N, C-alpha and C positions, 0 to 999 in steps of 0.2 A: 794384526788383525785378530788373532787369537784371543788377546786380552779384551779387544772391544767386544768380541762375541761372547765372552765370559762374562763381562760386565752387563751386557744387554741382558743375557740369560738370567743374571742374578736379579736385575731390576724387574723383569717380567715375573720371576719367581716370588719377590718380595711383594710386588703389587697384586699377584693373585692371593695370596695368603691374606693381605689387607682387606681385599674385596670380599672375601668369603668369610671374614670374621663376624661374628654375631654381635649384637648389642646385648645379648642376654647371656650371663654367665654366673656361675656361683663362685662367692668369695668366702670361703669358710662356711659359716652358717648364715650369712647374709646372702640375699639374693638381689642382684641389681637387674631390674625388669628390662629397661630399654632407655633410650634417649629420646627426648622430644625437642622440636625446633623452638627457639625463643627468638622473638622478634621485637624490637623497639619500635613502638607506634608513634610515640609524642614523648619529648623531653623538654624541659624548660627550667629556668631558674626561678620563675615567677608564676606559681601555680595557686597562689591565693590562701594557702593554710596559714591561720594566725597562731595556732598551738605550736610549741616547740617539740613535741614529741613526734615520733617516727610513727607513720600509719600506713597500713596496706589494706586496700579495698578489693574485694573480688567483685569484678562486673559481670553480672548474669544475663543482661538483656541489651538489645540494640537501644531500648529507651533509655536505660541507665548510662550507656555510653554516651548518647547524645546529650544527656545532662551534664556529664562530667566535660565534654566538649564546649558546652555553653559555659561552664565555669572558666575554662581555659580562655575563651574569647573575651570575658570580662577583665582579664588581667593583661590583655595585649592592646595597647593603645596604638592606633595607626598602621597596625600589622595586617597582614593579608588574611583573608578568611581561612578559617580552620574548618575543614569538613571532616567528620567522623568517617573512618574506613568501614566498608561493608564486612562485617564480621559473621561467619557462620558459627553461631554459638553452640551448635551440635557437633561440631569438629573442633572448635578452638575455645580457649579460656583467655580471659583478659584480667589483669591485675594492675592497679594503679598503686605505685609506691611512692610514698610522700615523705621526705626527708623531716619536714617541719620547718617552722620559721627560723631563719638564721640572721645574724646581725650586720652581715656584710655581703658583698659581691664575692664569687670564688668558690662558693659551694655548688656541687652538682652531684647527680648519680649518673653513671654509665653502665651499660651493660657489658660485662666481662667476658661472657662466653655465649655464643649463639645457640647453644644445645643446654638442656636440663637433663640432669640424670634422675631417674625415678628409682626410689630405695624405699623399701618398707612402707609403701603407702603414702609417700611424700615426694614432691618434685623439688629439687634444689636449683635456685637461680642464684648466680654469683654476680653482685654488683660492685663496682668500685664507688665507694663513699669519698668523694673528693672534697678536700677542705683547704682553705688557702693556708700557705706556711705562716708561721708566727711572725715573721719578719717581712712578709709580702705586703706591699702597699695596694690596697683594695678599697673600692669606693664604699662609703657608709651609707648602704641601703638595705632595708628589710628584704630578705628574699625567702622563698619558699620552694626549693627544688623538688621536682616531681619526675617520675618516668613511668610511662604507660607501656606495659608489655603484653604481648599476645603470645600464647604458647598452645601447643596441640594438646587436646585432651588425651588423656592416658589413665593408667591404672593408680591414680592418685587421690586422696582427700584433702591433702593440704599442700600449700606451695611455701616451702622455707626459703626466705631471702637471707643470703648470707653475704659477708664481705669478703674481700680477696684473702683475707688471713684465715677464713674458714669459721669465723664466728657467725651463729645464727642471730640476726638482727631482729627479724619479726616474722610471724607466721599468718597465712591467710588459710582459712579453712573454708571449704565447699560449702555453699549454702545449701 
């Protein structure tokens, strides 16, 4: 019983420390401001981009978001209606990440973390850049993977899109 009571006290103590930990701290001379939530709004392997380079678009209005969703609808045959979500652009930011045209199926973008760290004026979003293995059998079909992301507004001017190895793939600057 004493062991159980001791373990319970330890768990409560650790939980208390974790709950009171701040998202703002100093690391040497770098200041990490805070964390903001990131959410995937839409993902597809067929987003209509014909260029092969990666692109990121900062979406700054409901009208622009509706136009992007119209583009998504053009690339879906016989699918269900896609309705843009209601976004409060005073509270949230939206970015569209497009991988670019790829020669086969098997490519996709996945949100790796549901939070973004804000550091020195930029938010970092980590995505997994999935590509089919060289020996994998995939359908021969042109694809253009994309991922539409919503993140809370914060003290940042840019959004850095990184891969899971920490390489910065592309940057979106606030308009």
